[in-house]
C-alpha positions as CSV (number, residue, x, y, z in Angstrom):
1,M,-44.5,9.9,-30.6
2,K,-41.6,11.9,-29.2
3,R,-42.1,15.0,-27.3
4,T,-40.6,18.2,-28.5
5,G,-38.5,20.5,-26.3
6,S,-41.3,23.0,-26.0
7,Q,-43.8,20.4,-24.9
8,T,-41.4,19.0,-22.2
9,S,-40.7,22.5,-20.8
10,K,-44.5,23.0,-20.3
11,V,-44.8,20.1,-17.9
12,P,-45.7,21.4,-14.4
13,F,-42.9,20.9,-11.9
14,W,-45.2,18.9,-9.6
15,R,-45.6,16.3,-12.4
16,D,-41.9,16.4,-13.5
17,I,-40.4,13.0,-12.6
18,R,-37.0,14.5,-12.0
19,V,-38.4,17.0,-9.5
20,L,-40.4,14.3,-7.7
21,R,-37.4,12.1,-7.4
22,A,-35.3,14.9,-5.9
23,V,-38.1,15.9,-3.5
24,G,-38.6,12.3,-2.4
25,Q,-34.9,11.8,-1.7
26,F,-34.8,15.1,0.2
27,V,-37.8,14.1,2.4
28,F,-36.3,10.7,3.1
29,L,-32.9,12.3,4.1
30,M,-34.7,14.8,6.4
31,G,-36.6,11.9,8.0
32,V,-33.3,10.1,8.7
33,V,-31.7,13.2,10.1
34,A,-34.8,13.9,12.3
35,L,-34.7,10.3,13.6
36,I,-31.0,10.6,14.5
37,L,-31.6,13.9,16.3
38,W,-34.5,12.5,18.2
39,A,-32.4,9.5,19.3
40,I,-29.6,11.8,20.5
41,S,-32.1,14.1,22.3
42,N,-33.7,11.1,24.0
43,Y,-30.2,9.8,24.9
44,R,-29.3,13.1,26.6
45,Q,-32.6,13.5,28.4
46,R,-31.8,10.2,30.2
47,G,-28.7,11.8,31.6
48,M,-26.3,9.9,29.4
49,I,-23.4,11.3,27.3
50,F,-22.3,9.6,24.1
51,S,-18.5,9.1,24.6
52,Y,-15.8,6.5,23.9
53,S,-13.6,7.7,26.7
54,F,-14.4,4.5,28.6
55,L,-12.1,2.6,26.1
56,D,-9.1,3.9,28.1
57,D,-10.4,2.4,31.4
58,T,-9.1,-0.8,32.8
59,A,-11.1,-3.8,31.6
60,S,-10.7,-5.8,34.9
61,F,-11.6,-9.2,33.2
62,D,-9.4,-11.9,31.6
63,L,-9.5,-13.2,28.1
64,A,-8.1,-16.7,27.5
65,E,-8.3,-16.6,23.7
66,G,-6.3,-14.6,21.2
67,I,-3.3,-12.3,21.7
68,E,-1.8,-11.6,25.1
69,F,-4.3,-9.9,27.4
70,E,-4.2,-9.0,31.1
71,P,-7.0,-7.8,33.3
72,T,-5.1,-4.5,33.8
73,D,-5.3,-3.8,30.0
74,T,-7.9,-1.4,28.6
75,Y,-11.3,-2.0,27.1
76,A,-9.8,-0.9,23.7
77,R,-7.3,-3.8,23.8
78,A,-10.1,-6.2,24.9
79,F,-12.1,-5.1,21.9
80,L,-9.0,-5.6,19.6
81,V,-8.7,-9.2,20.9
82,G,-12.3,-9.9,19.9
83,V,-11.9,-8.4,16.5
84,L,-8.7,-10.3,15.8
85,N,-10.4,-13.6,17.0
86,T,-13.3,-13.0,14.6
87,V,-10.9,-12.1,11.7
88,R,-8.9,-15.3,12.4
89,V,-12.0,-17.5,12.3
90,A,-13.3,-15.7,9.2
91,V,-10.0,-16.0,7.2
92,I,-9.3,-19.6,8.0
93,G,-13.0,-20.5,7.6
94,I,-13.2,-18.9,4.2
95,V,-10.2,-20.8,2.9
96,L,-11.2,-24.2,4.3
97,A,-14.9,-23.8,3.3
98,T,-13.9,-22.9,-0.2
99,L,-11.8,-26.0,-0.5
100,L,-14.5,-28.2,1.0
101,G,-17.2,-26.6,-1.2
102,L,-15.1,-26.9,-4.4
103,F,-14.4,-30.6,-3.8
104,T,-18.0,-31.4,-2.8
105,G,-19.4,-29.5,-5.7
106,I,-17.3,-31.4,-8.2
107,A,-18.1,-34.7,-6.4
108,R,-21.8,-33.8,-6.7
109,L,-21.5,-34.1,-10.5
110,S,-19.1,-37.0,-10.5
111,G,-19.8,-40.1,-12.5
112,N,-18.9,-42.2,-9.5
113,W,-22.3,-43.2,-8.0
114,L,-21.0,-43.6,-4.4
115,L,-19.1,-40.3,-4.4
116,S,-22.0,-38.4,-5.8
117,K,-24.5,-39.8,-3.3
118,I,-22.2,-39.0,-0.4
119,A,-21.9,-35.4,-1.5
120,I,-25.7,-35.2,-1.9
121,V,-26.4,-36.6,1.5
122,Y,-23.8,-34.2,3.1
123,I,-25.3,-31.2,1.3
124,E,-28.9,-32.0,2.1
125,I,-28.3,-32.8,5.8
126,I,-26.2,-29.7,6.5
127,R,-28.3,-27.2,4.6
128,N,-31.5,-28.4,6.3
129,T,-30.3,-28.2,9.9
130,P,-29.7,-25.0,11.8
131,L,-26.1,-23.9,12.3
132,L,-26.6,-23.4,16.0
133,V,-27.6,-27.0,16.4
134,Q,-24.6,-28.1,14.5
135,L,-22.3,-26.0,16.7
136,F,-23.8,-27.5,19.8
137,F,-23.4,-31.0,18.4
138,L,-19.7,-30.5,17.4
139,Y,-18.8,-28.8,20.7
140,F,-20.7,-31.0,23.3
141,A,-21.0,-34.3,21.5
142,V,-17.6,-34.4,19.6
143,I,-15.0,-32.0,20.9
144,L,-15.7,-32.3,24.6
145,K,-15.9,-36.1,24.3
146,L,-12.3,-36.3,23.1
147,P,-9.7,-37.8,25.6
148,R,-8.3,-35.7,28.4
149,L,-5.0,-34.0,28.0
150,S,-3.2,-36.7,30.0
151,S,-4.2,-39.3,27.4
152,A,-4.3,-37.0,24.4
153,V,-4.2,-38.4,20.9
154,V,-0.7,-37.8,19.5
155,L,-0.7,-36.8,15.9
156,P,2.3,-36.5,13.5
157,G,4.3,-33.4,14.3
158,P,3.9,-34.1,17.1
159,A,0.5,-32.5,17.8
160,Y,-1.7,-33.2,20.8
161,L,-5.5,-33.5,20.4
162,S,-7.7,-33.5,23.5
163,N,-10.9,-32.1,24.8
164,R,-9.0,-28.9,25.5
165,G,-8.3,-28.4,21.8
166,I,-5.2,-29.1,19.7
167,V,-1.6,-28.0,20.2
168,A,0.6,-28.2,17.2
169,P,4.1,-27.2,16.1
170,W,4.5,-23.6,14.9
171,P,7.3,-21.6,13.3
172,R,8.7,-18.8,15.4
173,L,10.9,-15.9,14.3
174,A,14.6,-16.3,15.3
175,E,17.4,-13.8,15.7
176,A,18.5,-14.3,12.1
177,F,15.2,-13.2,10.7
178,R,16.3,-9.6,10.7
179,L,18.9,-10.5,8.1
180,W,16.5,-12.7,6.1
181,W,13.5,-10.4,5.6
182,P,15.2,-8.2,2.9
183,F,15.3,-11.3,0.7
184,L,11.6,-11.8,1.2
185,L,11.0,-8.1,0.2
186,L,13.3,-8.5,-2.9
187,A,11.4,-11.7,-4.0
188,L,8.1,-9.9,-3.7
189,A,9.4,-6.8,-5.6
190,A,10.8,-9.1,-8.4
191,A,7.6,-11.0,-8.7
192,I,5.5,-7.7,-9.0
193,V,7.9,-6.5,-11.7
194,L,7.5,-9.7,-13.7
195,I,3.7,-9.6,-13.3
196,I,3.6,-6.0,-14.6
197,V,5.8,-7.0,-17.6
198,R,3.6,-10.0,-18.3
199,R,0.5,-7.8,-18.4
200,R,2.0,-5.1,-20.7
201,T,3.3,-7.6,-23.2
202,R,0.0,-9.5,-23.2
203,A,-1.9,-6.3,-23.9
204,R,0.6,-5.3,-26.7
205,I,1.2,-8.6,-28.5
206,G,-1.6,-10.8,-27.2
207,R,0.5,-13.2,-25.2
208,P,2.8,-12.8,-22.2
209,S,6.6,-12.7,-22.9
210,I,7.4,-14.2,-19.5
211,R,6.0,-17.5,-18.3
212,G,4.1,-17.6,-15.0
213,V,6.6,-20.2,-13.7
214,W,9.3,-17.4,-13.5
215,V,7.1,-15.4,-11.1
216,L,6.8,-18.5,-8.9
217,A,10.5,-19.1,-9.1
218,C,11.3,-15.6,-7.8
219,L,9.1,-16.2,-4.8
220,I,10.9,-19.5,-4.0
221,V,14.5,-19.2,-5.2
222,I,15.3,-15.7,-3.7
223,P,14.1,-16.6,-0.2
224,L,15.8,-20.0,-0.4
225,A,19.1,-18.3,-1.4
226,G,18.7,-15.9,1.6
227,W,18.1,-18.9,3.9
228,L,21.4,-20.5,2.8
229,I,23.4,-17.2,2.9
230,V,22.2,-15.8,6.2
231,P,24.0,-17.3,9.2
232,G,21.7,-19.2,11.5
233,R,18.1,-20.1,10.9
234,P,15.6,-17.2,10.4
235,L,12.8,-19.4,11.6
236,R,12.6,-22.1,14.3
237,L,10.0,-24.7,14.8
238,D,8.4,-24.5,18.2
239,I,7.5,-28.1,19.1
240,P,4.9,-28.6,21.9
241,E,5.8,-30.8,24.8
242,L,3.7,-32.4,27.5
243,I,4.9,-31.3,31.0
244,R,3.9,-33.4,34.0
245,K,4.1,-31.6,37.3
246,S,3.6,-32.7,40.9
247,G,0.1,-33.5,41.9
248,G,-0.8,-34.9,38.5
249,V,-1.1,-31.5,36.8
250,I,-0.4,-31.8,33.1
251,K,0.2,-28.9,30.7
252,V,1.5,-28.3,27.2
253,E,4.3,-25.9,26.6
254,G,5.4,-24.6,23.2
255,G,3.7,-24.8,19.8
256,V,0.4,-23.1,19.0
257,S,-2.8,-23.9,20.8
258,L,-6.3,-23.9,19.4
259,S,-9.0,-24.1,22.0
260,S,-11.9,-26.5,21.9
261,E,-14.3,-23.6,21.4
262,F,-12.3,-22.4,18.4
263,M,-12.2,-25.8,16.9
264,A,-15.9,-26.3,17.3
265,L,-16.7,-22.9,15.8
266,L,-14.3,-23.3,12.9
267,L,-15.5,-26.8,12.0
268,G,-19.1,-25.7,12.3
269,L,-18.7,-22.7,10.0
270,V,-16.6,-24.7,7.5
271,I,-19.0,-27.6,7.3
272,Y,-22.1,-25.4,7.1
273,T,-20.8,-22.9,4.6
274,G,-19.0,-25.6,2.6
275,A,-22.4,-27.2,1.8
276,Y,-23.8,-23.9,0.3
277,I,-20.6,-23.3,-1.6
278,A,-20.8,-26.8,-3.0
279,E,-24.2,-25.9,-4.6
280,V,-22.8,-22.7,-5.9
281,V,-19.9,-24.6,-7.5
282,R,-22.3,-27.2,-8.9
283,S,-24.5,-24.6,-10.6
284,G,-21.5,-22.8,-12.0
285,L,-20.1,-26.0,-13.5
286,Q,-23.4,-26.9,-15.0
287,S,-23.6,-23.4,-16.6
288,V,-20.7,-24.3,-19.0
289,V,-21.9,-25.6,-22.3
290,K,-21.6,-29.4,-22.6
291,G,-20.4,-29.1,-26.1
292,Q,-17.0,-27.8,-24.9
293,T,-16.6,-30.7,-22.6
294,E,-17.4,-33.1,-25.5
295,A,-15.0,-31.3,-27.8
296,A,-12.2,-31.5,-25.3
297,R,-12.8,-35.2,-24.7
298,A,-12.7,-35.8,-28.4
299,Q,-9.3,-34.0,-28.5
300,G,-8.0,-36.5,-25.9
301,F,-8.2,-34.4,-22.8
302,T,-8.5,-36.3,-19.5
303,N,-11.4,-35.6,-17.1
304,G,-9.0,-33.8,-14.8
305,Q,-7.6,-31.6,-17.6
306,I,-11.1,-30.8,-18.8
307,M,-12.2,-29.7,-15.4
308,R,-9.0,-27.7,-14.6
309,L,-8.4,-26.1,-18.0
310,I,-11.8,-25.7,-19.6
311,V,-14.8,-26.0,-17.3
312,L,-13.7,-24.5,-14.0
313,P,-12.1,-21.3,-15.5
314,Q,-15.4,-20.5,-17.4
315,A,-17.5,-21.4,-14.4
316,L,-15.7,-19.0,-12.1
317,R,-17.6,-16.0,-13.6
318,V,-20.8,-17.6,-12.4
319,I,-19.4,-18.9,-9.1
320,I,-17.7,-15.8,-7.7
321,P,-20.7,-13.4,-7.3
322,P,-22.7,-15.8,-5.1
323,L,-19.5,-16.9,-3.4
324,I,-19.1,-13.4,-2.0
325,S,-22.5,-13.8,-0.2
326,Q,-21.4,-17.1,1.3
327,Y,-18.2,-15.5,2.6
328,L,-20.1,-12.7,4.2
329,N,-22.5,-15.2,5.7
330,L,-19.7,-17.1,7.2
331,T,-18.2,-14.0,8.8
332,K,-21.5,-12.9,10.3
333,N,-22.4,-16.4,11.4
334,S,-19.3,-16.4,13.6
335,S,-21.2,-14.3,16.1
336,L,-22.9,-17.5,17.1
337,A,-19.6,-18.3,18.9
338,I,-21.1,-16.8,22.1
339,A,-23.3,-19.9,22.4
340,I,-20.2,-22.2,22.9
341,G,-18.1,-19.7,24.8
342,F,-15.6,-18.6,22.1
343,L,-14.3,-15.1,22.7
344,D,-15.1,-13.5,19.4
345,L,-16.0,-9.9,18.6
346,Y,-19.6,-10.2,19.9
347,A,-18.7,-12.2,23.0
348,V,-16.0,-9.8,24.1
349,S,-18.2,-6.8,23.4
350,Q,-21.0,-8.3,25.5
351,T,-18.7,-8.4,28.5
352,M,-17.6,-4.9,27.8
353,L,-21.1,-3.4,27.7
354,N,-22.1,-5.4,30.8
355,Q,-19.3,-3.9,32.8
356,S,-19.1,-0.4,31.3
357,G,-22.9,0.2,30.7
358,R,-22.0,1.8,27.4
359,V,-24.6,-0.1,25.3
360,V,-25.1,2.3,22.4
361,E,-21.4,3.0,22.0
362,V,-20.4,-0.7,22.1
363,F,-23.1,-1.8,19.6
364,F,-21.9,0.9,17.2
365,M,-18.5,-0.5,17.5
366,I,-19.8,-4.0,16.9
367,M,-21.8,-2.9,13.8
368,G,-18.9,-0.9,12.5
369,S,-16.4,-3.8,12.9
370,Y,-18.6,-6.3,11.1
371,L,-19.3,-3.7,8.4
372,A,-15.6,-3.0,7.9
373,I,-14.8,-6.8,7.7
374,S,-17.6,-7.4,5.3
375,L,-16.7,-4.5,3.0
376,T,-13.1,-5.7,2.9
377,I,-14.1,-9.2,1.9
378,S,-16.5,-7.7,-0.8
379,L,-13.8,-5.4,-2.1
380,I,-11.2,-8.2,-2.5
381,M,-13.7,-10.6,-4.1
382,N,-15.0,-7.9,-6.5
383,I,-11.4,-7.2,-7.6
384,V,-11.0,-11.0,-8.2
385,N,-14.3,-11.1,-10.1
386,K,-13.3,-8.1,-12.3
387,R,-10.0,-9.7,-13.0
388,M,-11.7,-13.0,-14.1
389,Q,-13.9,-11.0,-16.5
390,I,-11.0,-9.2,-18.0
391,V,-9.1,-12.4,-18.5
392,E,-12.1,-13.9,-20.4
393,R,-12.4,-11.0,-22.7
């Protein structure tokens, strides 16, 4: 039986659910404010002042990982080094873990008995052992047991793999790049215009008037034309070289260097997160109705075409939401780098607070940085998820 307007107005305010909700939220907010004020008061009573002015002081310690850093640089630059190291691990780890998880998840459902069992064994072992143990194993039992730099394993490139890490060729900007970058900008602008046209025509007539291959052609042909037109080479390949000095000292000059700590952390995060992503992919693939697979097979589609054109596009709407959580876990798990000596955000911040004594300020910076990175990942993946839903409708 529905209540009339007069009956609703006669309900006492202390029994009105809307009033109770508002009062409850107000009381909770006041409790949070009181807690913050108490913490600030306690902080001041101890003779401490909340300030970030220490970031302009000289760090007086060295960082061997990341962008260029000198002991005479400030704490602010040291913190930036740690943030960039964490972002680098997170971005590369997300890409590699996604590829590994996708391949393993598909292999988990493969009709090939051996391939399926290998995937199952990998998933069960990795998911049921702690990440910290895996990092220790990769660092102490694998990476540090590689040959010394003097007898490094020479990979194609050439790249040198040793217990110090890996040094590989890397493209560097040349003088002609200042003449080439407008072509890159033009290619990007042309691709964006074509994408907008495709979307509008699809919304108007139900199909795009421009094929996606033309977008890809803009991103390839225009920069290639600029490469041929511009005098000189905009990019040069910096090839590493082993240098032997007197006294038996050996060093590598040129290329890009990835330390042993970075390699161990990256491998650990990729292998660990890839196992969880594999299960996410498996569950997403199994959510697609089998009748569609059978119908496609009856139409003569190959197994690869069925997976690429029918199953995987539909499974993405189930895969992407839990995939976001795995990406966030990979980013936050990178803080375990301190256990193997990698100079990530947390490790650098630990050195900062030990020297400056600014524990509260530094921990606020740590939490704010991880929060910003996590929110950025969530925002990007939510946009992708929304886009997939729009495409399906």
